[in-house]
C-alpha positions as CSV (number, residue, x, y, z in Angstrom):
1,M,112.7,99.5,130.1
2,K,113.4,100.5,126.5
3,L,110.9,102.7,124.7
4,L,109.9,99.9,122.4
5,E,109.1,97.6,125.4
6,L,107.0,100.4,127.0
7,H,105.1,100.8,123.7
8,T,104.4,97.1,123.6
9,R,103.1,97.3,127.1
10,A,100.9,100.3,126.2
11,L,99.4,98.2,123.3
12,E,98.8,95.3,125.7
13,L,96.9,97.5,128.1
14,A,94.9,99.2,125.3
15,A,94.0,95.8,123.8
16,S,92.7,94.7,127.2
17,V,90.3,97.7,127.1
18,V,89.2,97.0,123.5
19,D,88.6,93.4,124.4
20,A,85.6,94.5,126.5
21,V,83.9,96.3,123.6
22,Q,80.7,94.6,122.4
23,P,79.4,95.2,118.8
24,E,76.3,97.0,120.1
25,Q,78.5,99.4,122.0
26,L,80.1,100.8,118.8
27,V,77.5,103.6,118.7
28,L,78.6,105.0,122.1
29,A,79.9,108.6,122.3
30,T,83.6,109.0,123.1
31,P,85.7,112.0,124.4
32,C,86.7,112.6,120.7
33,A,83.9,115.0,119.8
34,G,81.7,113.7,117.0
35,W,83.3,110.3,116.9
36,P,81.3,107.3,118.0
37,L,83.3,104.4,119.4
38,R,83.3,102.6,116.0
39,R,85.0,105.5,114.3
40,L,87.5,105.9,117.1
41,L,88.5,102.2,116.8
42,E,88.7,102.3,113.1
43,H,91.0,105.3,113.4
44,E,93.2,103.4,115.8
45,V,93.5,100.4,113.6
46,G,94.3,102.7,110.7
47,Q,97.0,104.4,112.7
48,H,98.5,101.0,113.6
49,R,98.8,100.2,109.9
50,G,100.1,103.6,109.1
51,F,102.8,103.6,111.7
52,A,103.7,100.0,110.7
53,A,104.1,101.1,107.0
54,A,106.2,104.1,108.1
55,A,108.5,101.8,110.1
56,L,109.0,99.8,107.0
57,G,109.7,102.8,104.8
58,A,106.3,103.3,103.2
59,G,104.8,106.0,105.5
60,A,104.5,108.6,102.7
61,D,101.7,106.7,101.1
62,R,98.6,108.0,102.7
63,A,96.6,105.0,101.6
64,H,98.3,103.2,104.6
65,W,96.7,105.7,107.0
66,R,93.1,105.2,106.1
67,D,90.6,104.2,108.8
68,V,90.0,100.4,108.7
69,P,86.5,98.9,109.3
70,V,86.4,96.8,112.4
71,H,83.0,95.2,111.5
72,G,81.8,93.0,114.4
73,D,85.2,92.1,115.8
74,P,86.8,95.3,117.1
75,A,89.1,93.4,119.5
76,G,90.4,91.1,116.8
77,A,91.0,93.9,114.4
78,F,92.8,95.9,117.1
79,R,95.0,93.0,118.2
80,R,96.0,91.9,114.7
81,S,97.0,95.4,113.6
82,A,98.9,96.0,116.9
83,E,100.9,92.8,116.4
84,R,101.9,93.9,112.9
85,L,102.9,97.3,114.3
86,T,105.0,95.8,117.1
87,A,106.8,93.6,114.5
88,A,107.4,96.5,112.2
89,F,108.9,98.7,115.0
90,A,111.1,95.7,116.0
91,T,112.3,95.3,112.4
92,A,113.1,99.0,112.1
93,G,114.9,98.9,115.4
94,A,117.1,96.0,114.3
95,A,118.2,97.7,111.0
96,A,121.8,98.5,110.5
97,E,121.0,102.1,109.8
98,P,118.9,104.3,112.1
99,A,115.4,104.3,110.9
100,L,113.7,107.6,109.9
101,L,109.9,107.5,109.6
102,T,107.7,109.6,107.4
103,L,104.5,110.4,109.4
104,P,102.3,112.6,107.1
105,E,99.7,113.3,109.8
106,I,102.1,114.8,112.3
107,G,103.5,118.3,111.8
108,D,105.5,118.6,108.6
109,G,105.5,114.8,108.1
110,G,109.1,114.3,109.2
111,P,111.1,112.3,108.8
112,F,111.3,111.4,112.4
113,P,113.7,109.2,114.3
114,L,112.3,105.8,115.3
115,D,112.3,106.5,119.1
116,R,110.3,109.7,118.5
117,A,107.8,108.0,116.3
118,I,107.4,105.2,118.9
119,G,106.8,107.9,121.5
120,F,104.1,109.5,119.4
121,H,102.3,106.3,119.0
122,L,102.7,105.3,122.7
123,L,100.9,108.6,123.5
124,D,98.2,107.9,121.0
125,T,97.7,104.4,122.2
126,L,97.3,105.2,125.9
127,V,95.1,108.3,125.3
128,H,92.8,106.5,122.9
129,A,92.7,103.5,125.3
130,W,91.4,106.0,127.9
131,D,88.9,107.3,125.3
132,V,87.6,103.8,124.8
133,A,87.5,103.1,128.5
134,A,85.7,106.4,129.2
135,A,83.1,105.6,126.5
136,L,82.5,102.2,128.3
137,G,82.2,104.0,131.6
138,S,85.3,102.4,133.2
139,P,88.5,104.5,132.8
140,A,89.7,104.1,136.4
141,R,91.1,100.6,135.9
142,L,93.2,101.7,132.9
143,V,94.5,104.8,134.7
144,A,95.5,102.7,137.8
145,A,97.2,100.1,135.6
146,V,99.3,102.7,133.8
147,Q,100.1,104.6,137.0
148,A,101.3,101.4,138.6
149,E,104.1,101.3,136.1
150,P,106.2,104.5,136.6
151,P,108.3,104.2,133.4
152,L,105.2,103.9,131.4
153,V,103.3,106.8,132.8
154,G,106.5,108.8,132.9
155,A,106.9,108.2,129.1
156,L,103.3,109.3,128.6
157,L,103.8,112.5,130.5
158,T,107.1,113.3,128.8
159,V,105.6,113.0,125.3
160,A,102.4,114.8,126.3
161,G,104.5,117.7,127.6
162,A,106.3,118.0,124.3
163,V,103.2,118.4,122.2
164,P,103.1,122.0,120.9
165,A,100.7,124.1,122.9
166,A,100.5,127.2,120.7
167,A,97.0,128.3,119.7
168,G,97.6,127.4,116.1
169,A,98.5,123.8,117.0
170,R,95.4,123.2,119.1
171,G,91.6,123.4,118.6
172,P,89.2,122.4,115.8
173,G,90.8,120.5,113.1
174,Q,93.9,119.7,115.2
175,A,94.7,116.5,117.0
176,F,94.4,118.1,120.5
177,A,92.4,120.8,122.2
178,A,93.9,123.6,124.3
179,V,95.8,122.6,127.4
180,R,93.6,122.4,130.5
181,A,94.5,123.4,134.0
182,A,95.2,120.4,136.3
183,P,94.3,121.0,139.9
184,D,96.8,120.3,142.7
185,G,97.0,116.6,143.5
186,T,96.0,115.5,140.0
187,G,97.5,112.1,139.2
188,P,100.1,111.7,136.4
189,F,97.7,110.1,133.9
190,D,95.1,112.9,134.4
191,R,97.9,115.5,134.1
192,A,98.8,114.0,130.7
193,L,95.1,114.1,129.6
194,A,94.9,117.8,130.7
195,L,98.1,118.6,128.8
196,L,96.4,117.2,125.7
197,G,93.1,119.1,126.2
198,R,91.2,116.1,127.5
199,D,88.7,116.5,130.4
200,P,89.7,113.7,132.8
201,S,86.2,113.8,134.3
202,W,84.5,113.2,130.9
203,S,81.5,110.9,131.2
204,A,79.5,109.3,128.4
205,A,76.5,109.2,130.6
206,A,76.3,113.0,130.4
207,R,76.4,113.1,126.6
208,P,74.2,111.7,123.9
209,A,75.6,109.4,121.2
210,P,76.7,111.3,118.1
211,K,74.1,111.8,115.4
212,G,74.3,109.1,112.8
213,A,76.3,106.9,115.0
214,G,76.5,103.3,113.9
């Protein structure tokens, strides 16, 4: 499968997770420290819009990257913005000249080739889908679905393995925490999570909701 097709599949799986979110659950804690579920989803929708703008040549405008309120319809907001992003990536991919995207929140901002930008967002999509599923207490179904598609989980692992692991690129204020050790026998999705500093065993039940959530 082409990377754009894998990205579309990743968005479909993520949307199926967000479909289960009820408005009263937006206060739940997530694996993103200090971010309740509402903020995480608003960040995701904002990233959809930012990447879509970048694919159409407007990524340098940081206004496109702002978090977007999801109000009482997180699933609808997610799906609508995901559809716009898929269309924008397709438009960029069909252009006569190779697309170069400005992504101001990644490294030096680029410009990045289209395939690399799609890879970045595929990673973001699947990892945040896991964050949402973990907040809801049911990440196993998503993990199994992704691992059932070797090209998809392979793309996830490849991009996760390429994320800089130097101390200056990880930790507070950065997108990812320090790389975690993955025990022998760890599945590919959990290995990707560990590469990004996520704890695959994270459980919302063991943590209180963030202060001021909601």
